[in-house]
BAKOLKE-334374 format. One record per residue (C-alpha): residue number from 1; residue in one letter; y, x, z. Coordinates in nm, 2 decimals. Layout:
BEGIN
@i: NUM&aa: A&v: Y&u: X&w: Z
...
//
This chain:
BEGIN
@i: 1&aa: X&v: -1.06&u: -3.39&w: -1.07
@i: 2&aa: X&v: -1.17&u: -3.03&w: -1.11
@i: 3&aa: X&v: -1.38&u: -2.92&w: -1.40
@i: 4&aa: X&v: -1.74&u: -2.81&w: -1.35
@i: 5&aa: X&v: -1.79&u: -2.44&w: -1.31
@i: 6&aa: X&v: -1.97&u: -2.42&w: -1.65
@i: 7&aa: X&v: -1.68&u: -2.59&w: -1.82
@i: 8&aa: X&v: -1.43&u: -2.31&w: -1.75
@i: 9&aa: X&v: -1.31&u: -2.11&w: -2.05
@i: 10&aa: X&v: -1.36&u: -1.76&w: -1.91
@i: 11&aa: X&v: -1.42&u: -1.59&w: -1.57
@i: 12&aa: X&v: -1.11&u: -1.50&w: -1.37
@i: 13&aa: X&v: -1.02&u: -1.14&w: -1.40
@i: 14&aa: X&v: -0.92&u: -0.96&w: -1.07
@i: 15&aa: X&v: -0.72&u: -0.71&w: -1.26
@i: 16&aa: X&v: -0.38&u: -0.87&w: -1.19
@i: 17&aa: X&v: -0.46&u: -0.90&w: -0.83
@i: 18&aa: X&v: -0.58&u: -0.54&w: -0.81
@i: 19&aa: X&v: -0.26&u: -0.42&w: -0.99
@i: 20&aa: X&v: -0.05&u: -0.61&w: -0.73
@i: 21&aa: X&v: -0.23&u: -0.45&w: -0.44
@i: 22&aa: X&v: -0.18&u: -0.11&w: -0.61
@i: 23&aa: X&v: 0.19&u: -0.17&w: -0.65
@i: 24&aa: X&v: 0.23&u: -0.26&w: -0.28
@i: 25&aa: X&v: 0.04&u: 0.05&w: -0.18
@i: 26&aa: X&v: 0.26&u: 0.27&w: -0.39
@i: 27&aa: X&v: 0.57&u: 0.12&w: -0.24
@i: 28&aa: X&v: 0.45&u: 0.18&w: 0.11
@i: 29&aa: X&v: 0.35&u: 0.54&w: 0.05
@i: 30&aa: X&v: 0.62&u: 0.79&w: 0.14
@i: 31&aa: X&v: 0.77&u: 0.99&w: -0.14
@i: 32&aa: X&v: 0.70&u: 1.37&w: -0.12
@i: 33&aa: X&v: 1.08&u: 1.44&w: -0.11
@i: 34&aa: X&v: 1.12&u: 1.22&w: 0.20
@i: 35&aa: X&v: 0.82&u: 1.40&w: 0.36
@i: 36&aa: X&v: 0.99&u: 1.73&w: 0.30
@i: 37&aa: X&v: 1.31&u: 1.61&w: 0.46
@i: 38&aa: X&v: 1.12&u: 1.50&w: 0.77
@i: 39&aa: X&v: 0.96&u: 1.85&w: 0.80
@i: 40&aa: X&v: 1.30&u: 2.03&w: 0.79
@i: 41&aa: X&v: 1.48&u: 2.13&w: 1.10
@i: 42&aa: X&v: 1.78&u: 1.90&w: 1.14
@i: 43&aa: X&v: 2.12&u: 2.07&w: 1.10
@i: 44&aa: X&v: 2.00&u: 2.42&w: 1.04
@i: 45&aa: X&v: 2.03&u: 2.66&w: 1.34
@i: 46&aa: X&v: 2.08&u: 2.49&w: 1.67
@i: 47&aa: X&v: 2.25&u: 2.78&w: 1.84
@i: 48&aa: X&v: 2.55&u: 2.78&w: 1.59
@i: 49&aa: X&v: 2.59&u: 2.40&w: 1.63
@i: 50&aa: X&v: 2.58&u: 2.43&w: 2.01
@i: 51&aa: X&v: 2.85&u: 2.70&w: 2.01
@i: 52&aa: X&v: 3.07&u: 2.48&w: 1.79
@i: 53&aa: X&v: 3.03&u: 2.18&w: 2.01
@i: 54&aa: X&v: 3.10&u: 2.38&w: 2.32
@i: 55&aa: X&v: 3.41&u: 2.53&w: 2.17
@i: 56&aa: X&v: 3.54&u: 2.18&w: 2.09
@i: 57&aa: X&v: 3.45&u: 2.05&w: 2.44
@i: 58&aa: X&v: 3.63&u: 2.34&w: 2.60
@i: 59&aa: X&v: 3.94&u: 2.27&w: 2.39
@i: 60&aa: X&v: 3.93&u: 2.60&w: 2.21
@i: 61&aa: X&v: 4.08&u: 2.57&w: 1.86
@i: 62&aa: X&v: 4.01&u: 2.81&w: 1.58
//
């Protein structure tokens, strides 16, 4: 049987619950370093990579 509401020692603190929500939010937020990597162009200059791939496809060896 549950105790009466007046018989409880102290009120519940929502601090632990709030800290857990904050921890989850921080984990879901992207790190600034990963955002910077997403903004960069993949592989540098595309023209140089294209030339290298075409050279390989044509069978030309350096």
